[in-house]
C-alpha positions in Angstrom: 106.2 121.4 101.6 104.3 118.2 100.8 103.9 114.6 101.9 106.2 112.1 100.2 104.2 109.7 98.0 106.3 107.0 96.6 105.5 104.8 93.6 107.6 101.7 93.5 108.5 100.3 90.1 110.1 96.9 89.6 111.9 98.2 86.6 112.5 94.9 84.8 108.7 94.1 84.8 107.3 97.6 84.4 107.5 98.0 80.6 107.2 94.3 79.7 104.6 94.0 76.9 104.5 90.2 76.7 101.1 89.0 77.9 101.9 85.2 77.4 105.0 84.4 79.4 106.1 80.8 80.0 107.1 79.4 83.4 110.9 79.6 83.9 111.1 81.5 80.5 114.1 83.3 79.3 114.1 87.0 78.5 113.7 86.2 74.8 110.6 84.1 75.6 109.0 86.3 78.2 110.2 89.8 77.5 111.3 92.5 79.9 111.0 96.2 80.5 113.7 98.7 79.7 114.7 102.1 81.1 113.5 103.6 77.8 110.0 102.2 78.4 109.6 104.8 81.2 109.0 107.7 78.9 108.0 111.3 79.6 104.4 110.4 78.9 104.6 107.5 81.4 106.2 109.6 84.0 103.6 112.3 83.6 100.8 109.8 84.1 102.5 108.6 87.3 102.9 112.2 88.5 99.2 112.8 87.8 98.4 110.0 90.2 99.8 112.3 92.9 103.3 110.8 93.1 106.3 112.7 94.4 109.0 110.1 94.3 109.6 107.0 92.2 111.6 104.1 93.7 113.2 102.3 90.7 113.8 98.8 92.1 116.5 96.5 90.6 118.8 99.1 89.1 122.2 98.0 90.3 123.8 95.1 88.4 122.9 91.7 89.9 123.3 88.0 89.1 121.6 86.7 86.0 121.8 83.2 84.4 121.9 84.1 80.7 123.9 87.3 80.6 125.6 89.1 77.7 129.0 87.4 76.9 129.1 89.3 73.6 129.3 92.4 75.8 131.9 90.9 78.2 129.2 90.2 80.8 129.6 86.4 81.5 126.7 84.1 82.1 125.9 83.2 85.7 125.7 79.9 87.5 122.1 78.8 88.3 123.4 77.0 91.4 123.9 80.4 93.0 121.2 82.4 91.3 117.5 82.6 92.2 115.5 82.3 89.1 116.4 83.0 85.4 116.5 86.7 86.0 118.2 86.7 89.4 117.5 88.6 92.6 118.0 92.4 92.4 119.5 92.0 95.9 122.3 89.7 94.8 124.6 92.5 93.5 127.5 91.6 91.2 128.8 95.1 90.6 128.0 98.1 92.8 129.3 100.4 90.1 127.1 99.2 87.2 123.5 99.0 86.2 121.5 95.9 85.2 122.2 95.3 81.5 118.8 93.7 81.1 117.3 97.2 81.5 119.2 98.8 78.6 118.4 98.9 74.9 122.1 99.5 74.2 124.1 97.4 76.6 127.3 99.4 76.2 125.4 102.6 77.0 123.4 101.2 79.9 124.6 103.8 82.5 123.8 106.6 80.1 120.3 105.2 79.6 119.8 105.1 83.4 121.1 108.7 83.8 118.6 109.8 81.2 115.8 108.1 83.1 116.9 110.1 86.2 116.8 113.3 84.1 113.4 112.5 82.7 112.0 111.8 86.2 113.3 115.1 87.5 112.0 117.0 84.4 108.6 115.6 85.1 108.6 116.9 88.7 109.4 113.8 90.7 112.4 112.6 92.6 114.4 109.3 92.3 114.9 106.6 94.8 117.1 103.5 94.2 118.2 100.6 96.4 121.4 100.5 98.3 122.1 96.9 99.3 124.7 97.1 102.1 124.4 93.8 103.9 125.3 91.2 101.3 126.5 90.7 97.7 126.2 87.9 95.1 128.4 85.0 95.6 130.0 85.8 92.2 130.5 89.5 93.0 133.2 91.1 90.9 133.2 94.7 89.9 134.4 95.6 86.4 133.1 99.2 86.5 134.7 100.3 89.8 137.2 103.1 89.7 140.8 101.9 89.2 142.0 103.1 92.6 139.4 101.0 94.5 140.0 97.3 95.2 137.3 94.7 94.6 135.4 93.4 97.6 137.5 90.5 99.1 140.5 91.2 96.9 142.9 91.7 99.8 141.1 89.5 102.3 142.9 87.1 104.5 140.7 84.1 104.0 142.6 81.9 106.4 140.8 83.5 109.3 137.1 83.8 110.0 137.2 87.4 111.0 139.5 90.3 110.4 138.7 94.0 110.7 140.0 94.6 107.2 138.3 91.6 105.5 135.2 92.4 103.5 133.8 88.9 104.0 133.5 86.3 106.8 135.1 83.0 106.1 134.9 79.4 107.3 138.6 78.4 106.9 139.3 74.9 105.5 135.6 74.3 104.7 133.9 73.9 101.3 130.5 75.4 100.7 127.7 72.8 100.6 124.8 73.9 98.6 121.3 72.4 99.1 120.6 69.1 97.5 117.6 70.5 95.8 119.8 72.8 93.8 122.5 70.2 93.0 119.9 67.8 91.8 118.1 70.4 89.7 121.2 71.7 88.0 123.2 68.5 87.5 125.2 70.0 84.6 126.6 72.8 86.7 129.3 72.9 89.4 130.2 75.5 91.9 133.1 75.5 94.3 133.7 78.0 97.1 136.7 77.3 99.2 137.1 78.6 101.8 133.4 79.0 102.3 132.0 82.5 103.0 129.2 83.3 105.5 125.9 83.6 103.8 123.9 86.8 103.6 121.3 86.0 106.2 123.9 85.7 108.9 124.4 82.0 108.2 127.9 81.1 109.6 127.8 77.6 108.3 129.1 75.7 105.3 125.9 73.8 105.0 123.3 76.0 103.3 119.6 75.4 103.4 117.2 76.1 100.4 115.5 78.8 102.5 118.8 80.6 103.2 119.9 83.6 101.1 122.2 81.1 99.3 122.8 83.4 96.4 124.5 86.0 98.6 127.5 86.4 101.0 127.5 88.5 104.1 129.6 91.7 104.3 131.9 92.4 107.2 131.5 95.8 108.9 133.9 95.1 111.8 131.5 92.9 113.9 133.0 89.7 115.2 129.8 87.7 115.6 131.5 84.7 117.1 132.9 86.7 120.0 130.2 89.3 120.1 132.8 92.2 119.7 132.8 95.3 117.5 136.0 96.8 115.9 135.3 100.2 114.5 138.5 102.0 115.2 140.3 102.2 112.9 137.5 102.4 110.3 137.0 99.0 108.7 137.8 98.6 105.1 134.2 97.7 104.2 133.0 101.0 105.6 135.2 103.0 103.2 134.3 100.8 100.2 130.5 101.2 100.9 130.9 104.9 101.4 132.5 105.3 98.0 129.6 103.4 96.5 127.1 105.7 98.1 129.0 108.7 96.8 129.1 107.2 93.3 125.3 106.9 93.2 124.7 110.2 94.9 126.7 111.8 92.2 124.2 110.5 89.7 121.6 112.9 91.1 119.8 110.3 93.1 117.4 111.9 95.6 117.1 109.0 98.1 118.3 105.5 99.0 116.1 102.7 100.2 118.6 100.8 102.3 118.0 97.0 102.1 118.0 95.2 105.5 119.6 98.2 107.1 119.2 96.7 110.6 121.7 93.9 109.6 124.4 96.6 109.2 125.7 98.1 112.5 124.1 101.5 113.3 127.6 102.9 113.9 128.3 102.6 110.1 125.1 104.5 109.3 126.0 107.2 111.8 129.4 107.6 110.1 128.3 107.2 106.4 125.0 109.1 106.3 126.4 112.1 108.1 129.3 112.3 105.7 127.1 111.9 102.6 124.7 114.6 103.8 127.5 117.0 104.2 128.0 116.8 100.5 124.4 116.1 99.5 122.3 117.7 102.3 118.9 117.0 100.7 119.4 113.3 100.1 117.1 111.0 101.9 117.8 107.6 103.5 115.0 105.1 104.1 115.7 102.0 106.2 114.2 98.6 105.6 114.0 97.6 109.3 111.7 95.1 111.1 112.9 95.4 114.8 111.0 98.1 116.7 113.5 98.1 119.5 116.0 99.5 117.0 113.8 102.3 115.5 114.9 105.2 117.7 118.6 104.4 117.5 118.5 104.1 113.7 116.8 107.5 113.5 118.6 109.5 116.2 122.0 108.0 116.0 121.9 106.3 112.6 120.5 109.5 110.9 117.9 107.7 108.8 115.1 110.0 107.6 112.4 107.2 107.5 111.9 103.6 108.5 109.6 100.9 107.2 106.5 100.5 109.3 105.9 96.8 108.5 105.6 95.0 111.9 103.4 97.8 113.3 100.8 99.3 111.0 101.1 97.0 108.0 100.8 93.8 110.1 97.9 95.3 112.1 96.0 96.3 109.1 96.4 92.8 107.7 95.1 91.3 110.9 92.1 93.5 110.9 91.3 92.7 107.3 92.1 89.0 107.1 91.6 87.7 110.7 88.8 90.1 111.7 90.9 91.7 114.5 89.5 94.8 116.1 90.1 98.1 114.4 90.9 99.6 117.9 94.2 97.7 117.7 95.4 100.5 115.4 95.7 102.8 118.4 98.6 100.7 119.7 100.4 101.2 116.4 101.1 104.9 117.1 101.3 104.5 120.9 104.1 101.9 120.5 106.1 104.3 118.4 106.5 106.7 121.3 106.4 109.9 119.2 108.4 108.8 116.1 105.4 108.4 113.9 106.7 111.1 111.4 109.6 108.9 110.6 107.6 105.9 109.5 107.0 104.9 105.9 103.6 103.2 105.4 102.5 100.8 102.7 100.2 97.9 102.0 102.2 96.5 99.1 105.8 96.3 98.0 107.9 93.7 96.2 108.4 91.6 99.4 104.7 91.5 100.4 101.7 89.8 99.0 99.5 91.8 96.6 96.4 93.1 98.4 94.1 91.8 95.7 95.7 88.3 95.8 93.8 85.3 97.2 96.3 85.2 100.0 95.6 88.7 101.3 92.3 90.4 100.6 91.2 88.8 97.3 89.5 92.0 96.3 91.1 95.3 95.2 88.2 97.3 96.8 88.9 95.9 100.2 92.3 97.5 100.1 90.9 101.0 100.1 90.3 101.4 103.9 93.8 100.1 104.5 95.3 102.6 102.1 93.5 105.5 103.6 94.9 104.7 107.0 98.4 104.1 105.7 98.4 107.3 103.7 96.8 109.7 106.2 97.5 108.6 109.7 100.8 110.6 110.0 103.0 113.0 108.2 105.5 110.4 107.0 105.7 108.9 103.5 103.3 106.5 102.0 104.2 104.0 99.2 102.3 102.2 96.5 103.6 99.3 94.4 103.0 99.5 90.6 99.9 97.6 89.7 98.3 98.0 93.1 96.1 100.7 91.8 94.6 98.3 89.3 94.2 95.4 91.7 97.0 93.2 90.4 96.6 89.8 92.2 99.9 88.1 91.1 98.3 84.8 90.2 100.1 81.7 89.3 103.6 80.3 89.2 106.2 82.2 87.3 109.3 80.0 87.8 111.5 80.4 90.9 108.5 82.2 92.5 105.6 80.0 93.3 101.9 80.9 93.5 102.2 83.0 96.7 100.4 86.2 95.9 103.7 88.1 95.2 104.9 89.5 91.9 108.1 87.7 91.1 111.4 89.5 91.5 113.4 86.5 90.3 111.8 85.6 87.0 111.2 87.2 83.6 107.5 87.7 83.9 104.6 90.1 83.5 102.1 92.1 85.6 98.8 91.4 83.7 96.5 94.0 85.3 99.1 96.7 85.1 99.6 95.8 81.4 96.0 96.6 80.8 96.7 100.2 81.7 100.1 100.3 80.1 98.7 98.8 76.9 102.0 98.4 75.1 103.0 101.9 75.9 99.8 103.6 74.9 98.9 104.4 78.5 95.3 104.7 77.5 93.8 102.2 80.0 91.5 101.0 77.3 91.8 97.4 78.5 90.9 98.2 82.1 87.5 97.4 83.5 85.2 100.1 84.8 86.0 99.0 88.4 89.7 99.2 87.8 89.5 102.7 86.5 87.3 103.6 89.5 89.9 102.1 91.9 92.8 104.0 90.3 90.8 107.2 90.6 90.2 106.5 94.3 94.0 106.1 94.9 94.4 109.4 93.1 91.9 111.0 95.5 93.6 109.5 98.5 96.9 111.0 97.4 95.2 114.3 96.8 93.9 114.2 100.4 97.5 113.7 101.5 98.4 117.1 100.2 96.0 118.8 102.6 98.1 120.6 105.2 96.3 118.8 108.0 97.7 115.6 106.7 101.2 116.5 105.5 102.1 118.7 108.5 99.2 118.5 111.0 98.6 117.0 114.4 97.0 113.6 115.0 94.2 112.8 117.5 92.9 109.3 118.0 89.2 109.2 118.8 88.9 105.6 119.7 89.4 106.0 123.4 86.5 108.4 123.7 84.2 106.0 121.9 85.1 102.7 123.6 82.0 102.8 125.7 79.8 104.3 123.0 77.2 101.5 122.2 76.4 103.1 118.8 80.1 103.1 117.7 81.5 99.9 116.2 85.1 99.9 117.4 85.8 96.5 115.8 85.1 97.7 112.2 85.5 101.5 112.4 88.7 103.5 113.0 88.3 107.3 113.4 90.8 110.1 114.1 91.4 113.8 113.6 94.2 115.5 111.6 94.4 119.2 112.2 96.3 122.5 111.9 95.3 126.0 112.9 93.9 126.5 109.4 92.4 123.1 108.7 90.5 120.3 110.6 89.8 116.9 109.1 87.8 114.0 110.6 88.6 110.6 109.2 86.1 107.7 109.5 87.3 104.4 108.0 85.0 101.4 107.7 86.7 97.9 107.4 83.4 96.2 107.2 83.4 94.1 104.0 79.7 93.4 103.9 77.4 96.3 104.6 77.4 99.9 105.4 77.2 100.8 109.0 75.1 103.3 111.0 77.4 104.7 113.7 77.7 107.4 116.2 81.0 109.2 116.9 81.7 111.4 119.8 84.6 113.9 119.9 86.0 114.9 123.4 86.2 118.4 124.6 90.0 118.0 124.8 90.1 117.6 121.0 88.0 120.7 120.4 90.2 122.7 122.8 93.3 121.6 120.8 91.5 122.6 117.6 90.5 125.9 119.2 86.8 125.3 118.8 84.5 126.4 121.6 81.6 124.4 122.9 78.8 126.6 121.5 80.3 126.8 118.0 78.3 125.3 115.1 80.3 122.8 113.1 79.7 121.6 109.6 81.4 118.5 108.2 81.6 117.9 104.5 83.2 114.8 103.0 86.0 115.9 100.6 86.9 112.3 99.6 84.3 110.2 97.8 80.8 111.0 99.0 78.6 114.0 99.4 77.9 113.3 103.1 77.5 116.2 105.4 76.6 116.8 108.9 75.9 119.8 111.1 76.2 119.9 114.9 77.7 121.9 117.8 80.8 121.1 119.6 78.8 120.5 122.8 76.5 118.0 121.0 79.5 116.2 119.4 80.9 115.8 122.9 77.7 114.7 124.6 75.5 113.0 122.1 77.9 112.4 119.1 77.5 112.6 115.4 75.3 110.1 113.6 76.8 108.8 110.3 76.1 106.2 107.7 79.4 104.7 106.4 79.6 102.5 103.3 81.6 99.3 103.5 85.3 99.2 102.5 85.9 102.9 102.3 86.4 106.0 104.4 85.1 109.5 104.7 87.2 112.6 105.2 85.1 115.4 106.7 86.4 118.9 106.5 85.3 120.6 109.7 84.3 124.2 109.6 83.4 126.1 112.7 
């Protein structure tokens, strides 16, 4: 048993060796990574960081502008594609992999299968995206089994909604793309008649530049106009998507990260996940979900194993770090979950969010450390890191479709400069890294090592903030402290969000916590930091209850005291 520690790789960028890309560049100009760049040596280095699962992002075939017509993969229309490389969430063939990622285009699925095999051989499991809510406007599966119809192939497009339609239509209406796109790509035309509903639930023929204009919404039997659901008989889309899940599960995939899962009815997940798990009982489903009111239903009825904790813990950590909000707000994060903490996947970076070291977030890779400690150790659920995070990648500058917003582009052929310093054209020697970058990566490694202590991966949680709220020597605005414990192991976490100076603080531990840890009042307790420092303290339970423990905590870090009684 261990805690899931996920390393997200944006596969197209991971192995790219080009250090001088040009804005809006082609793949020939800017380069790109391949499946084969993720070698055994690479995987072993990732494993040694403490990783248990790799999420390979952008695997399934999606829209691209300059494709491979010589391999019967036609070029795409930039009017309905975001960036030169296209969005990995605008799928064009659910039964194929992105040809950009293959060295031999004709053998691209084989190259992916070998990557899965290599990952397993190096002791890690594989996660890929399942994108169920929408597909590319130019979706057409060439690789599907012969007995399966293409999405929309048998649709009645004269009606807005039909239980057996795969798409929603606006009969007798043409799609109107944003003027910004039409003016930018004057040499291109795109006609969609009748217009389909757009992926972000846009039931209008007039599309805005901020809409998901490159995608169309899939119909799971929900008549949005009349607020009615039709799930009996099973809608055609359900069966098609179930077949897609089965196809990828048969490739020895260990987990699916389900994109915008909350935009797909929970009834589908209840039906599909339970059927998949009958055949593949160990497979994991992770939901990208942002509506806390849906959490319990998507776990208990939808059968998801884990959910994104974005609007709770992530947003709170960001407020504490950027806007100087009080650290005691972290208490509400677990309280608001009402006991489902173990189902939450925590992170401070992914492909959708700003890089922690970017000027739009923290501006300093060292300031991310206290956030990562909390995200990784606060509960038993998974924690995730985005490649390059461990080297302080700031995602500076404009890449093309993506502006200078602190995010690594998922739409352009681009590079990840600070990560490339470690990758070093496949040498993986880190010779180009600064001393501080090497130090930060080692800290991440130590955080993930802490995660494999039994008190973290299976232990109980006890928040100490309430007992210290009236303690004048405790800084509740900058310090967050809690216990993780089992019968065999007790850990005291003290995290300092102060970005300026070390703090002298006093922490009290209530009798109730000692009772739960089966430590009596008169027992002598020693605490030794097992994380970064050599800090130690010695006290009795009674003294910890009454007078507290005096500590000096350095800025932008945390201490993990192993308690022995």
